[in-house]
DSSP file (Angstrom, degrees, kcal/mol; ACC not computed):
  #  RESIDUE AA STRUCTURE BP1 BP2  ACC     N-H-->O    O-->H-N    N-H-->O    O-->H-N    TCO  KAPPA ALPHA  PHI   PSI    X-CA   Y-CA   Z-CA
    1    1 A M     >        0   0    0      0, 0.0     4,-1.7     0, 0.0     6,-0.2   0.000 360.0 360.0 360.0 -36.9  -19.8   28.2   -8.3
    2    2 A L  T  4> +     0   0    0      1,-0.2     5,-1.9     2,-0.2     6,-1.6   0.818 360.0  53.1 -66.9 -27.7  -21.2   24.7   -7.9
    3    3 A I  T >45S+     0   0    0      4,-0.2     3,-1.2     1,-0.2    16,-0.5   0.925 109.1  47.9 -70.8 -45.7  -20.7   24.9   -4.2
    4    4 A Y  T 345S+     0   0    0      1,-0.3    19,-2.7     2,-0.1    -2,-0.2   0.787 108.2  55.5 -66.0 -27.4  -22.7   28.1   -4.0
    5    5 A M  T 3<5S-     0   0    0     -4,-1.7    -1,-0.3    17,-0.3    -2,-0.2   0.497 114.5-117.7 -82.9  -2.9  -25.5   26.6   -6.1
    6    6 A G  T < 5S+     0   0    0     -3,-1.2    -3,-0.2     2,-0.2    -2,-0.1   0.633  86.2 111.9  79.1  12.1  -25.8   23.7   -3.6
    7    7 A I  S   <S+     0   0    0     -5,-1.9     2,-0.4    -6,-0.2    -4,-0.2   0.862  77.7  30.3 -83.2 -43.4  -24.8   21.1   -6.3
    8    8 A V        -     0   0    0     -6,-1.6     2,-0.3     2,-0.0    11,-0.3  -0.917  64.7-174.6-121.6 144.1  -21.5   20.1   -4.8
    9    9 A N        -     0   0    0     -2,-0.4     2,-0.3     9,-0.1     9,-0.2  -0.889   3.1-174.0-127.5 166.9  -20.2   20.0   -1.1
   10   10 A F  E     -A   17   0A   0      7,-1.3     7,-3.3    -2,-0.3     2,-0.4  -0.974  20.1-120.5-152.2 161.7  -16.8   19.3    0.4
   11   11 A E  E     -A   16   0A   0     -2,-0.3     2,-0.4     5,-0.2     5,-0.2  -0.890  19.9-175.0-111.5 142.4  -15.3   18.8    3.8
   12   12 A I  E >  S-A   15   0A   0      3,-2.6     3,-1.8    -2,-0.4    -2,-0.0  -0.988  75.4 -13.4-133.8 125.9  -12.5   20.8    5.3
   13   13 A V  T 3  S-     0   0    0     -2,-0.4    -1,-0.1     1,-0.3     3,-0.1   0.876 129.0 -54.3  50.8  42.9  -10.9   20.0    8.6
   14   14 A G  T 3  S+     0   0    0      1,-0.2     2,-0.5    -3,-0.0    -1,-0.3   0.530 115.7 113.8  77.4   5.3  -13.8   17.6    9.4
   15   15 A K  E <   -A   12   0A   0     -3,-1.8    -3,-2.6     2,-0.0     2,-0.3  -0.939  63.2-132.7-116.7 128.8  -16.5   20.3    8.8
   16   16 A S  E     -A   11   0A   0     -2,-0.5     2,-0.7    -5,-0.2    -5,-0.2  -0.577   9.8-153.2 -78.0 132.4  -18.9   20.0    5.7
   17   17 A V  E     +A   10   0A   0     -7,-3.3    -7,-1.3    -2,-0.3     2,-0.3  -0.928  35.1 146.8-104.2 113.0  -19.4   23.0    3.5
   18   18 A L        -     0   0    0     -2,-0.7     2,-0.6    -9,-0.2    -9,-0.1  -0.989  37.7-149.2-151.3 134.5  -22.8   22.7    2.0
   19   19 A F        -     0   0    0    -16,-0.5     4,-0.1    -2,-0.3    -2,-0.0  -0.938   3.2-162.3-105.9 119.9  -25.4   25.3    1.0
   20   20 A G  S    S+     0   0    0     -2,-0.6     2,-0.3     2,-0.1    -1,-0.1   0.909  79.9  38.6 -65.5 -43.6  -29.0   24.1    1.2
   21   21 A D  S    S-     0   0    0      1,-0.0     2,-0.1   -17,-0.0   -15,-0.1  -0.789 101.0 -94.6-108.0 156.0  -30.3   26.9   -1.0
   22   22 A A        -     0   0    0     -2,-0.3     2,-0.7   -17,-0.2   -17,-0.3  -0.429  26.3-151.6 -64.8 134.7  -28.7   28.3   -4.1
   23   23 A Q     >  +     0   0    0    -19,-2.7     4,-2.2     1,-0.2     5,-0.2  -0.816  19.9 178.4-107.0  83.2  -26.6   31.5   -3.3
   24   24 A W  H  > S+     0   0    0     -2,-0.7     4,-2.3     1,-0.2     5,-0.2   0.854  73.2  51.7 -64.7 -40.3  -27.0   33.1   -6.8
   25   25 A G  H  > S+     0   0    0      2,-0.2     4,-2.2     1,-0.2    -1,-0.2   0.925 112.1  44.0 -61.5 -46.1  -25.0   36.2   -5.9
   26   26 A A  H  > S+     0   0    0      1,-0.2     4,-2.3     2,-0.2    -2,-0.2   0.857 112.4  53.6 -65.8 -36.2  -22.0   34.4   -4.6
   27   27 A A  H  X S+     0   0    0     -4,-2.2     4,-1.7     2,-0.2    -2,-0.2   0.867 109.4  49.1 -66.7 -36.2  -22.2   32.0   -7.6
   28   28 A L  H  X S+     0   0    0     -4,-2.3     4,-2.6     2,-0.2    -2,-0.2   0.928 112.1  47.6 -63.5 -47.9  -22.2   34.9  -10.0
   29   29 A W  H  X S+     0   0    0     -4,-2.2     4,-3.0     1,-0.2     5,-0.2   0.871 108.4  54.6 -63.4 -37.4  -19.3   36.5   -8.3
   30   30 A A  H  X S+     0   0    0     -4,-2.3     4,-2.6     1,-0.2    -1,-0.2   0.924 111.7  45.4 -61.4 -41.4  -17.3   33.2   -8.3
   31   31 A V  H  X S+     0   0    0     -4,-1.7     4,-2.3     2,-0.2    -2,-0.2   0.907 112.8  50.2 -68.2 -40.2  -17.8   32.9  -12.1
   32   32 A L  H  X S+     0   0    0     -4,-2.6     4,-2.3     2,-0.2    -2,-0.2   0.927 112.9  45.7 -62.1 -46.3  -16.8   36.6  -12.6
   33   33 A L  H  X S+     0   0    0     -4,-3.0     4,-2.6     1,-0.2     5,-0.2   0.910 112.0  51.6 -63.0 -42.1  -13.7   36.2  -10.5
   34   34 A A  H  X S+     0   0    0     -4,-2.6     4,-2.3    -5,-0.2    -1,-0.2   0.923 110.4  50.0 -59.6 -42.0  -12.8   32.9  -12.3
   35   35 A A  H  X S+     0   0    0     -4,-2.3     4,-2.2     1,-0.2    -2,-0.2   0.916 111.3  48.1 -64.2 -43.7  -13.2   34.7  -15.7
   36   36 A I  H  X S+     0   0    0     -4,-2.3     4,-2.4     1,-0.2    -1,-0.2   0.928 112.9  46.7 -64.5 -44.1  -11.0   37.6  -14.6
   37   37 A W  H  X S+     0   0    0     -4,-2.6     4,-2.7     1,-0.2    -1,-0.2   0.861 110.5  53.1 -69.1 -32.1   -8.2   35.3  -13.3
   38   38 A A  H  X S+     0   0    0     -4,-2.3     4,-2.4    -5,-0.2    -1,-0.2   0.908 109.6  49.9 -67.5 -39.2   -8.4   33.1  -16.5
   39   39 A W  H  X S+     0   0    0     -4,-2.2     4,-1.9     2,-0.2    -2,-0.2   0.941 113.1  45.6 -63.3 -45.1   -8.0   36.3  -18.6
   40   40 A V  H  X S+     0   0    0     -4,-2.4     4,-2.3     2,-0.2    -2,-0.2   0.912 111.5  52.9 -59.4 -45.3   -5.0   37.4  -16.4
   41   41 A A  H  X S+     0   0    0     -4,-2.7     4,-2.4     1,-0.2    -2,-0.2   0.887 108.7  49.2 -61.3 -40.8   -3.5   33.8  -16.6
   42   42 A I  H  X S+     0   0    0     -4,-2.4     4,-2.0     1,-0.2    -1,-0.2   0.892 109.8  53.6 -63.1 -37.8   -3.8   33.9  -20.4
   43   43 A G  H  <>S+     0   0    0     -4,-1.9     5,-2.9     2,-0.2    -2,-0.2   0.889 109.3  46.5 -61.3 -41.6   -2.1   37.3  -20.3
   44   44 A F  H ><5S+     0   0    0     -4,-2.3     3,-1.1     3,-0.2    -2,-0.2   0.902 111.2  52.2 -65.4 -40.5    0.8   36.0  -18.3
   45   45 A W  H 3<5S+     0   0    0     -4,-2.4    -2,-0.2     1,-0.3    -1,-0.2   0.859 115.6  41.8 -63.5 -36.0    1.1   32.9  -20.6
   46   46 A N  T 3<5S-     0   0    0     -4,-2.0    -1,-0.3    -5,-0.2    -2,-0.2   0.289 112.2-118.9 -95.2  11.2    1.2   35.2  -23.6
   47   47 A L  T < 5 +     0   0    0     -3,-1.1     2,-0.3     1,-0.2    -3,-0.2   0.913  50.7 169.2  49.7  52.9    3.5   37.8  -22.0
   48   48 A R    >>< -     0   0    0     -5,-2.9     4,-1.1     1,-0.1     3,-0.9  -0.743  40.3-131.6 -96.3 142.2    1.1   40.7  -22.3
   49   49 A A  H 3> S+     0   0    0     -2,-0.3     4,-2.2     1,-0.2     5,-0.2   0.810 102.2  63.5 -60.4 -34.2    1.8   43.9  -20.5
   50   50 A Y  H 3> S+     0   0    0      1,-0.2     4,-2.2     2,-0.2    -1,-0.2   0.811  99.3  55.4 -64.9 -27.6   -1.7   44.1  -18.9
   51   51 A A  H <> S+     0   0    0     -3,-0.9     4,-2.6     2,-0.2    -1,-0.2   0.902 107.1  48.0 -71.2 -38.7   -1.1   41.0  -17.0
   52   52 A V  H  X S+     0   0    0     -4,-1.1     4,-2.8     2,-0.2     5,-0.2   0.934 112.9  49.3 -67.7 -43.4    2.1   42.3  -15.4
   53   53 A Q  H  X S+     0   0    0     -4,-2.2     4,-2.3     1,-0.2    -2,-0.2   0.919 112.9  47.2 -60.8 -43.1    0.3   45.6  -14.4
   54   54 A F  H  X S+     0   0    0     -4,-2.2     4,-2.7     2,-0.2     5,-0.2   0.901 111.9  50.4 -61.8 -44.1   -2.6   43.6  -13.0
   55   55 A G  H  X S+     0   0    0     -4,-2.6     4,-1.8     2,-0.2     5,-0.2   0.883 112.0  46.9 -61.2 -42.8   -0.3   41.3  -11.1
   56   56 A L  H  X S+     0   0    0     -4,-2.8     4,-2.2     2,-0.2     5,-0.2   0.918 114.9  47.4 -63.2 -44.4    1.6   44.2   -9.6
   57   57 A F  H  X S+     0   0    0     -4,-2.3     4,-2.5    -5,-0.2    -2,-0.2   0.928 113.9  44.0 -64.8 -47.0   -1.5   46.0   -8.7
   58   58 A I  H  X S+     0   0    0     -4,-2.7     4,-1.5     1,-0.2    -1,-0.2   0.821 114.5  50.1 -76.0 -28.7   -3.3   43.1   -7.0
   59   59 A S  H  X S+     0   0    0     -4,-1.8     4,-1.9    -5,-0.2    -1,-0.2   0.922 113.6  44.9 -72.7 -41.7   -0.1   42.0   -5.1
   60   60 A L  H  X S+     0   0    0     -4,-2.2     4,-2.3     1,-0.2     5,-0.2   0.901 112.8  52.5 -67.0 -38.8    0.5   45.4   -3.7
   61   61 A F  H  X S+     0   0    0     -4,-2.5     4,-2.6     1,-0.2    -1,-0.2   0.855 108.2  50.6 -62.8 -35.6   -3.2   45.7   -2.9
   62   62 A T  H  X S+     0   0    0     -4,-1.5     4,-2.5     2,-0.2    -1,-0.2   0.876 109.7  50.4 -69.6 -39.7   -3.1   42.5   -1.0
   63   63 A L  H  X S+     0   0    0     -4,-1.9     4,-1.7     2,-0.2    -2,-0.2   0.938 115.6  41.6 -66.3 -43.4    0.0   43.6    1.0
   64   64 A I  H  X S+     0   0    0     -4,-2.3     4,-2.4     2,-0.2     5,-0.3   0.953 114.6  51.9 -68.1 -48.9   -1.7   47.0    2.0
   65   65 A W  H  X S+     0   0    0     -4,-2.6     4,-2.1     1,-0.2    -1,-0.2   0.914 110.0  49.8 -54.7 -45.8   -5.1   45.2    2.6
   66   66 A G  H  X S+     0   0    0     -4,-2.5     4,-1.8     2,-0.2    -1,-0.2   0.845 107.3  53.9 -65.3 -33.9   -3.3   42.7    4.9
   67   67 A F  H  X S+     0   0    0     -4,-1.7     4,-1.8    -3,-0.2    -2,-0.2   0.958 112.0  43.7 -64.3 -51.0   -1.6   45.5    6.8
   68   68 A F  H  X S+     0   0    0     -4,-2.4     4,-1.4     1,-0.2    -2,-0.2   0.815 108.6  58.7 -65.6 -28.4   -5.0   47.2    7.5
   69   69 A A  H  <>S+     0   0    0     -4,-2.1     5,-3.0    -5,-0.3    -1,-0.2   0.903 105.3  50.3 -65.4 -39.0   -6.6   43.9    8.4
   70   70 A L  H ><5S+     0   0    0     -4,-1.8     3,-1.3     1,-0.2    -2,-0.2   0.918 108.5  52.1 -62.1 -41.4   -4.0   43.5   11.1
   71   71 A L  H 3<5S+     0   0    0     -4,-1.8    -1,-0.2     1,-0.3    -2,-0.2   0.821 111.5  48.0 -61.7 -30.3   -4.8   47.0   12.4
   72   72 A F  T 3<5S-     0   0    0     -4,-1.4    -1,-0.3    -5,-0.1    -2,-0.2  -0.015 134.0 -69.5-111.0  29.2   -8.4   46.2   12.6
   73   73 A G  T < 5S+     0   0    0     -3,-1.3    -3,-0.2     1,-0.3    -2,-0.1   0.353  85.6 127.3 112.8  -4.7   -8.3   42.8   14.3
   74   74 A S      < -     0   0    0     -5,-3.0    -1,-0.3    -6,-0.1     2,-0.3  -0.273  53.9-117.6 -72.7 169.7   -6.9   40.1   12.1
   75   75 A T     >  -     0   0    0      1,-0.1     4,-1.3    -2,-0.0     3,-0.3  -0.723  13.6-119.0-107.2 160.1   -4.1   37.9   13.3
   76   76 A N  H  > S+     0   0    0     -2,-0.3     4,-1.4     1,-0.2     3,-0.4   0.898 115.1  56.9 -58.8 -40.4   -0.5   37.5   12.0
   77   77 A E  H  > S+     0   0    0      1,-0.2     4,-0.5     2,-0.2    -1,-0.2   0.831 105.5  50.2 -62.3 -32.2   -1.3   33.8   11.3
   78   78 A A  H  4 S+     0   0    0     -3,-0.3    -1,-0.2     1,-0.2    -2,-0.2   0.801 118.3  39.5 -75.1 -28.1   -4.2   34.8    9.0
   79   79 A Q  H  X S+     0   0    0     -4,-1.3     4,-2.4    -3,-0.4     5,-0.2   0.558  92.4  84.3 -96.2 -12.0   -2.0   37.3    7.1
   80   80 A T  H  X S+     0   0    0     -4,-1.4     4,-2.7     1,-0.2     5,-0.2   0.943  93.4  42.8 -69.5 -48.4    1.3   35.4    6.8
   81   81 A I  H  X S+     0   0    0     -4,-0.5     4,-2.5     2,-0.2     5,-0.2   0.922 115.8  47.4 -65.4 -45.1    0.6   33.3    3.7
   82   82 A P  H  > S+     0   0    0      0, 0.0     4,-3.2     0, 0.0     5,-0.3   0.940 114.1  49.4 -57.0 -45.5   -1.1   36.1    1.7
   83   83 A W  H  X S+     0   0    0     -4,-2.4     4,-2.8     2,-0.2     5,-0.2   0.943 112.0  46.7 -60.0 -49.5    1.7   38.4    2.6
   84   84 A L  H  X S+     0   0    0     -4,-2.7     4,-2.3    -5,-0.2     5,-0.2   0.934 116.5  44.0 -58.2 -48.6    4.4   35.9    1.6
   85   85 A L  H  X S+     0   0    0     -4,-2.5     4,-2.5    -5,-0.2     5,-0.2   0.956 116.7  45.5 -63.8 -49.7    2.7   35.1   -1.7
   86   86 A A  H  X S+     0   0    0     -4,-3.2     4,-2.7    -5,-0.2    -2,-0.2   0.893 113.9  49.5 -61.9 -41.1    1.9   38.7   -2.6
   87   87 A G  H  X S+     0   0    0     -4,-2.8     4,-2.3    -5,-0.3    -1,-0.2   0.880 111.5  48.5 -65.9 -38.2    5.4   39.8   -1.6
   88   88 A A  H  X S+     0   0    0     -4,-2.3     4,-2.4    -5,-0.2    -2,-0.2   0.899 114.1  46.4 -69.5 -41.0    7.0   37.1   -3.7
   89   89 A I  H  X S+     0   0    0     -4,-2.5     4,-2.8    -5,-0.2     5,-0.2   0.920 112.0  50.6 -67.1 -41.9    4.8   37.9   -6.8
   90   90 A Y  H  X S+     0   0    0     -4,-2.7     4,-1.5    -5,-0.2    -2,-0.2   0.948 113.8  44.7 -64.0 -46.3    5.4   41.6   -6.4
   91   91 A L  H  X S+     0   0    0     -4,-2.3     4,-1.1     2,-0.2    -1,-0.2   0.908 113.8  49.7 -63.4 -41.1    9.2   41.1   -6.2
   92   92 A Y  H >< S+     0   0    0     -4,-2.4     3,-1.0     1,-0.2     6,-0.3   0.970 114.2  43.5 -62.2 -53.8    9.2   38.7   -9.1
   93   93 A L  H 3< S+     0   0    0     -4,-2.8    -1,-0.2     1,-0.3    -2,-0.2   0.757 110.8  56.9 -63.8 -22.2    7.1   41.0  -11.4
   94   94 A S  H 3< S+     0   0    0     -4,-1.5    -1,-0.3    -5,-0.2    -2,-0.2   0.716  81.2 109.7 -82.6 -23.7    9.2   44.0  -10.3
   95   95 A Y  S <X S-     0   0    0     -4,-1.1     4,-2.1    -3,-1.0     3,-0.4  -0.310  71.8-135.4 -60.1 131.6   12.5   42.3  -11.5
   96   96 A P  H  > S+     0   0    0      0, 0.0     4,-2.9     0, 0.0     5,-0.2   0.862 102.0  56.4 -57.3 -39.4   13.8   44.1  -14.6
   97   97 A G  H  > S+     0   0    0      1,-0.2     4,-1.4     2,-0.2    -2,-0.1   0.886 108.9  46.7 -61.9 -40.9   14.5   40.9  -16.4
   98   98 A V  H  > S+     0   0    0     -3,-0.4     4,-1.3    -6,-0.3     3,-0.4   0.949 114.2  47.0 -64.1 -50.2   10.9   39.7  -16.1
   99   99 A Q  H  X S+     0   0    0     -4,-2.1     4,-2.7     1,-0.2    -2,-0.2   0.884 106.1  60.1 -57.7 -41.5    9.5   43.1  -17.1
  100  100 A Q  H  X S+     0   0    0     -4,-2.9     4,-2.8     1,-0.2    -1,-0.2   0.854 100.4  54.6 -59.8 -35.8   11.9   43.2  -20.1
  101  101 A A  H  X S+     0   0    0     -4,-1.4     4,-1.9    -3,-0.4    -1,-0.2   0.928 111.2  44.9 -59.1 -44.4   10.4   40.0  -21.5
  102  102 A F  H  X S+     0   0    0     -4,-1.3     4,-2.3     2,-0.2   -53,-0.2   0.930 112.9  51.2 -67.4 -44.4    6.9   41.5  -21.4
  103  103 A I  H  X S+     0   0    0     -4,-2.7     4,-3.0     1,-0.2     5,-0.2   0.944 109.8  49.6 -63.9 -46.1    8.2   44.8  -22.9
  104  104 A E  H  X S+     0   0    0     -4,-2.8     4,-1.3     1,-0.2    -1,-0.2   0.870 110.5  50.1 -59.1 -37.9    9.9   43.0  -25.8
  105  105 A N  H  < S+     0   0    0     -4,-1.9     4,-0.5     2,-0.2    -1,-0.2   0.873 111.4  48.2 -66.1 -39.5    6.8   41.0  -26.6
  106  106 A E  H >< S+     0   0    0     -4,-2.3     3,-1.3     1,-0.2     4,-0.2   0.926 110.7  51.3 -66.0 -44.6    4.7   44.1  -26.6
  107  107 A K  H >< S+     0   0    0     -4,-3.0     3,-1.2     1,-0.3    -1,-0.2   0.802 101.4  62.2 -64.8 -28.2    7.2   45.9  -28.9
  108  108 A S  T 3< S+     0   0    0     -4,-1.3    -1,-0.3     1,-0.2    -2,-0.2   0.707 100.1  55.6 -70.8 -16.1    7.1   42.9  -31.3
  109  109 A K  T <  S+     0   0    0     -3,-1.3    -1,-0.2    -4,-0.5    -2,-0.2   0.464  88.0 102.2 -92.6  -1.7    3.4   43.6  -31.9
  110  110 A L  S <  S-     0   0    0     -3,-1.2    -3,-0.0    -4,-0.2     0, 0.0  -0.473  71.0-120.7 -86.0 155.9    3.9   47.2  -32.9
  111  111 A T     >  -     0   0    0     -2,-0.1     4,-2.4     1,-0.1     3,-0.2  -0.503  32.1-104.3 -85.4 160.7    3.8   48.5  -36.5
  112  112 A P  H  > S+     0   0    0      0, 0.0     4,-2.8     0, 0.0     5,-0.2   0.877 122.3  53.0 -55.4 -39.2    6.8   50.4  -38.0
  113  113 A G  H  > S+     0   0    0      1,-0.2     4,-2.0     2,-0.2     5,-0.2   0.912 108.8  49.2 -62.7 -41.6    5.0   53.7  -37.6
  114  114 A Q  H  > S+     0   0    0      2,-0.2     4,-2.1    -3,-0.2    -1,-0.2   0.895 110.1  50.3 -61.7 -41.7    4.3   53.0  -34.0
  115  115 A I  H  X S+     0   0    0     -4,-2.4     4,-2.2     1,-0.2    -2,-0.2   0.925 110.1  50.5 -63.2 -44.0    8.0   52.1  -33.4
  116  116 A A  H  X S+     0   0    0     -4,-2.8     4,-2.1     1,-0.2    -2,-0.2   0.877 109.6  51.8 -61.5 -35.5    9.1   55.4  -35.1
  117  117 A A  H  X S+     0   0    0     -4,-2.0     4,-2.4     2,-0.2    -1,-0.2   0.882 109.8  48.5 -67.3 -40.0    6.7   57.3  -32.9
  118  118 A I  H  X S+     0   0    0     -4,-2.1     4,-2.4     2,-0.2    -1,-0.2   0.908 109.9  51.6 -66.5 -37.9    8.1   55.7  -29.8
  119  119 A E  H  X S+     0   0    0     -4,-2.2     4,-2.3     2,-0.2    -2,-0.2   0.891 110.4  48.6 -66.0 -39.6   11.7   56.4  -30.9
  120  120 A Q  H  X S+     0   0    0     -4,-2.1     4,-2.7     2,-0.2    -2,-0.2   0.931 111.0  51.4 -64.8 -42.0   10.8   60.1  -31.5
  121  121 A L  H  X S+     0   0    0     -4,-2.4     4,-2.2     2,-0.2    -2,-0.2   0.914 110.9  47.7 -60.2 -45.3    9.2   60.3  -28.1
  122  122 A E  H  X S+     0   0    0     -4,-2.4     4,-2.2     2,-0.2    -1,-0.2   0.888 111.3  50.6 -63.6 -40.8   12.3   58.8  -26.5
  123  123 A A  H  X S+     0   0    0     -4,-2.3     4,-2.2     2,-0.2    -2,-0.2   0.905 111.2  49.0 -63.4 -42.3   14.5   61.3  -28.4
  124  124 A A  H  X S+     0   0    0     -4,-2.7     4,-2.6     2,-0.2    -2,-0.2   0.885 109.6  51.9 -65.1 -38.7   12.3   64.2  -27.2
  125  125 A N  H  X S+     0   0    0     -4,-2.2     4,-2.1     2,-0.2    -2,-0.2   0.895 109.6  48.8 -67.1 -38.7   12.5   62.9  -23.6
  126  126 A V  H  X S+     0   0    0     -4,-2.2     4,-1.5     2,-0.2    -2,-0.2   0.933 113.2  47.7 -65.0 -43.9   16.3   62.8  -23.7
  127  127 A A  H  X S+     0   0    0     -4,-2.2     4,-0.8     1,-0.2     3,-0.2   0.919 113.7  47.5 -61.8 -43.5   16.5   66.3  -25.2
  128  128 A A  H  < S+     0   0    0     -4,-2.6     3,-0.4     1,-0.2    -1,-0.2   0.861 110.3  52.2 -67.1 -33.8   14.1   67.6  -22.6
  129  129 A N  H  < S+     0   0    0     -4,-2.1    -1,-0.2     1,-0.2    -2,-0.2   0.761 101.0  61.7 -75.9 -23.3   16.0   65.9  -19.8
  130  130 A A  H  < S+     0   0    0     -4,-1.5     2,-0.2    -3,-0.2    -1,-0.2   0.761  94.5  75.7 -71.8 -23.0   19.2   67.5  -20.9
  131  131 A K  S  < S-     0   0    0     -4,-0.8     2,-0.2    -3,-0.4     0, 0.0  -0.607  86.1-118.3 -85.1 148.5   17.9   70.9  -20.3
  132  132 A S        -     0   0    0     -2,-0.2     3,-0.1     1,-0.1    -2,-0.1  -0.555  37.5 -95.0 -82.5 155.5   17.5   72.4  -16.8
  133  133 A A    >   -     0   0    0     -2,-0.2     3,-2.0     1,-0.1    -1,-0.1  -0.281  54.6 -83.9 -63.1 151.5   14.1   73.3  -15.5
  134  134 A P  T 3  S+     0   0    0      0, 0.0    -1,-0.1     0, 0.0     3,-0.1  -0.355 118.3  16.6 -60.4 135.6   13.1   77.0  -16.0
  135  135 A G  T 3  S+     0   0    0      1,-0.3     2,-0.3    -3,-0.1    -2,-0.1   0.338 107.4 102.4  84.4  -5.2   14.5   79.1  -13.2
  136  136 A M    <         0   0    0     -3,-2.0    -1,-0.3     1,-0.1    -4,-0.1  -0.843 360.0 360.0-108.0 144.1   16.9   76.3  -12.1
  137  137 A K              0   0    0     -2,-0.3    -1,-0.1    -3,-0.1    -5,-0.0   0.381 360.0 360.0-124.7 360.0   20.6   76.4  -12.9
């Protein structure tokens, strides 16, 4: 945000990044994105289910976006690091042991009535799964 506001500058590969005038739109988006990622990081730290869902979604989105970027003119070099990171994150978050820790944490926050309702739903699903579909034998 400070870079977009023209307060701070930095150099990368010998080239200075400095904005003479404040870029308020970009500064606002930088703050918004930082707030979203802070919220997700707190969710990961506290083993909240929303963080896993967001992580799976954004990593899969990055993989798909990178594929289409390659189709429309990007290079393999530009997509390699994002693909590797997104793929590793997706595989890690898809691992059952990781998801189980998040599920157990969410279940520990439920009331006894909610737990009973989930158990009834699971029993109904098992009973419905035992029957064949209408018209099928």
